[in-house]
N, C-alpha and C positions, 0 to 999 in steps of 0.2 A: 662338098657341102655346098650347096647351091645358095647364093648372095651374100657367102661370107667372103670379105677379104682382107688380107694382110697386107701392112706397111711393113717398111725393113724396122721401123721403131717399135710396133706391137710387136712383133715377131725376136726382136730384142729383148723387149722386157719380160714376154713369156717366156723366153727361155732362164732369161735369170730369174725368172720365178721357182720355174722347175729344179733349177740348180739349187738355188736357196733352201728349197722344203724336201729336196729327195724325190723318190717316185712315190713315197708314201702320202705326201703332202703335208706334212708335219714338219716341222722348223727344224733343221739339223744344228744342234751348238757346234759354235767356231771350235775349231781344236786349237790348243795353245803350242805353239812349236816347243816350247821347253825355254827354261831360263838359263842363259849361257854362266858359266862359272866366272868370276874375278879372276884375271891374270895380275899375278905380281907387278910392280911398279918399279920399273928400273932407278937406284937407290933408295928405294924402300926400305932395304935391311940395313943400312948404315945406321952404326953405332949399338945395334940390337942389342940387349941383353936378356937371352934365355934366363926363364922363370922370375922375370920382374915382378912382385909383389901385388897382390888385390889389394886395392887403398882406397878409401872414400874422396878424395883428393890428392892432387900432385901440388906441392907447395901452397902458397897464397891464395890461391885460387881468383878468379876473375873472368877467363875465359873461357868457355864450353866446348869440348870434342865431343862430336855427336855422331851415329848413326844407327844402320839396321845390319843383320846377320841372317841369311836367307839360303835355304839348299837351292841347290843346283838342280835342274830340271821341272821340279812343281812350284819353285818359290815360298815354301811355306817357311814361316819366320822360326828360328832356331833360338829357344831359350837357354840359359843357363852357359851360354860360349864365354870363353874366355879372350878378350882383346886388349893386346898391350899397346900403351901409348905412351909415346916421348918426342920432345921438341928441343929447339933451342927457344928458350926463354927469357923474361926480363930475369928471372934468378937463377939460371946453370943452363949450360951448355946440353947438346944433346947426346954428349959421351958421358954426362955425369950421372951417376946412379940416382941423385934425387931429382932428375929430369924425367923418369923414367916411374910407370904404376901401370896397373891393370885392372880392369872391370868384368864383370859380368853382365852378358843379355839379359833382361826381363823377357816375361811371358811372353812379350810381341816380337822377341828377336831384335828389342832396341837397346843402345847403351848410350850414356850420356858420363862424363866424366871432367869434373871442373878442374884446371891448371892454370898457372901464370900466364900472362900474355905471351902469345908467340910472336917472335922476333924474327925480321932475315937474319938468315944464313946462307951468303954464298948468293946473296943478292936477291932472294925469294923467300917470303915469308910461308912456312910450310910446317907440316905435321909429320909423325910418321906413326904408322899403327900397323900391328900385327896378328893376325889370327893363327897360333902354335899350339894348338892344346893335342892334335894327333890324330881325331876321329875324322878329320875332315883334311884335305890337304892344305897345308901352310900358303899363307898369301899374306905378303907386305906389301902395303900403301903409303904412297907419299903424294896426299893431295896438297897442292900449291892454293893458298888463300887468293882472293882479288886483291886484297889491300892488306898492308899491316896495322890496319886499325879496327879490321873487322873482330868482331868478339868472341865467333864462334866459327869452327870449321865442322862439315860433315863429311862422312866418308862410309860407302855401303860396301858392304863383301857379300857374294854370294857363292858359299864353297860347297865344293864339289866332293864327295866321300873319299879318304884315303884309300 
């Protein structure tokens, strides 16, 4: 093509446009690489009690454990999943039955359970959570709070089918 010159910059930009739109000239959607499953955390299963009851609240409350549950791969929210929660609190140790309870995720895969204030055990304020219902692989989490004065702690599960 006479009179048409390409600089290195214009060549790079044109090449990028071709890659982004493909040979058809239409934008090609980005492909998700998938959402990886959550691995169990070391110490997460300490003082775990299989079959803890589903409760509206653990003890007197005042602290909120929250989070989400999604499916590995596509990241879709998982409603109706049972999450067990326990911790060392102002009302009991994490080994005590009254310090354990479970809740179910809502339609958006979110859960929320009120419990007594978490206090440090072994120097760290932390909670314990478990997914253990069987449809997906069991996962134990042990998130650590930023401060023992925090009034909430969030934990997020991405579950792999069993």
